[in-house]
C-alpha positions as CSV (number, residue, x, y, z in Angstrom):
1,M,0.0,0.0,0.0
2,T,1.3,3.4,-0.9
3,G,1.8,6.2,1.6
4,A,-1.0,8.3,0.1
5,K,-3.4,5.4,0.2
6,D,-2.5,4.7,3.9
7,V,-3.3,8.3,4.8
8,K,-6.6,8.2,3.0
9,I,-7.6,4.9,4.7
10,K,-6.6,6.3,8.2
11,R,-8.6,9.5,7.5
12,S,-11.6,7.4,6.4
13,W,-11.5,5.3,9.5
14,K,-11.4,8.5,11.6
15,I,-14.5,9.7,9.8
16,V,-16.3,6.4,10.1
17,R,-15.5,6.1,13.8
18,E,-16.8,9.6,14.5
19,A,-20.0,8.9,12.4
20,S,-20.6,5.6,14.1
21,R,-21.1,7.4,17.4
22,Y,-24.3,8.8,16.1
23,S,-25.5,5.6,14.3
24,L,-27.8,4.5,17.2
25,S,-29.7,7.9,17.3
26,G,-33.2,8.1,15.8
27,N,-32.4,10.5,13.1
28,F,-28.8,9.8,12.1
29,W,-28.3,12.3,9.3
30,E,-29.6,15.2,11.4
31,E,-27.3,14.3,14.3
32,V,-24.4,14.1,11.9
33,K,-25.2,17.6,10.6
34,R,-25.4,19.0,14.1
35,A,-21.9,17.4,14.7
36,S,-20.6,19.3,11.7
37,L,-19.9,16.1,9.7
38,K,-20.9,15.9,6.1
39,E,-23.0,13.2,4.6
40,K,-21.1,12.9,1.4
41,E,-17.8,12.7,3.3
42,I,-19.1,9.8,5.4
43,K,-20.4,7.9,2.4
44,N,-17.1,8.5,0.5
45,A,-15.1,7.2,3.5
46,L,-17.2,4.1,3.6
47,V,-16.9,3.5,-0.1
48,L,-13.1,4.0,0.0
49,L,-12.8,1.5,2.9
50,E,-14.9,-1.0,1.0
51,E,-12.8,-0.6,-2.1
52,A,-9.7,-1.1,0.0
53,G,-11.1,-4.4,1.4
54,E,-11.4,-3.0,5.0
55,I,-15.2,-3.3,5.4
56,R,-18.2,-4.4,3.5
57,I,-21.1,-2.0,3.2
58,K,-24.4,-3.6,3.8
59,R,-26.9,-3.6,0.9
60,A,-30.6,-3.9,0.6
61,K,-32.2,-6.5,-1.7
62,D,-32.4,-4.0,-4.4
63,G,-28.7,-3.3,-4.2
64,R,-28.9,0.1,-2.4
65,K,-26.1,0.8,0.0
66,L,-27.2,0.9,3.7
67,Y,-24.7,3.3,5.2
68,V,-26.3,3.8,8.6
69,L,-26.8,0.1,9.2
70,T,-23.1,-0.5,8.3
71,L,-22.1,2.2,10.8
72,R,-24.4,0.8,13.4
73,D,-22.8,-2.6,12.9
74,I,-19.3,-1.1,13.3
75,R,-20.4,0.6,16.5
76,R,-22.1,-2.5,18.0
77,N,-19.2,-4.9,17.1
78,P,-16.0,-3.2,18.2
79,V,-14.1,-6.5,18.0
80,K,-14.7,-6.6,14.3
81,L,-13.6,-2.9,14.1
82,D,-10.4,-3.7,16.0
83,R,-9.7,-6.6,13.6
84,W,-10.3,-4.2,10.7
85,L,-8.0,-1.6,12.1
86,T,-5.1,-4.0,12.8
87,K,-5.5,-5.6,9.4
88,G,-2.7,-4.7,7.0
């Protein structure tokens, strides 16, 4: 992995960890906005991590990406998160 890619992955994990804190709240995207996080930035971070093989974004039967459920799973299963972080 190149240095630039490592930096992007670390930055993406930071964004995902921050966003996962709000994943259990009733209205996730409003909570994220109040926390000064950007929806597009979170989604891009998740996609980058999926492309890097770090995570798998959950999908609905119709193929839509389920970002909030993915973040909720990351929050509820820190052991998996630790495995993902130490991978590489």
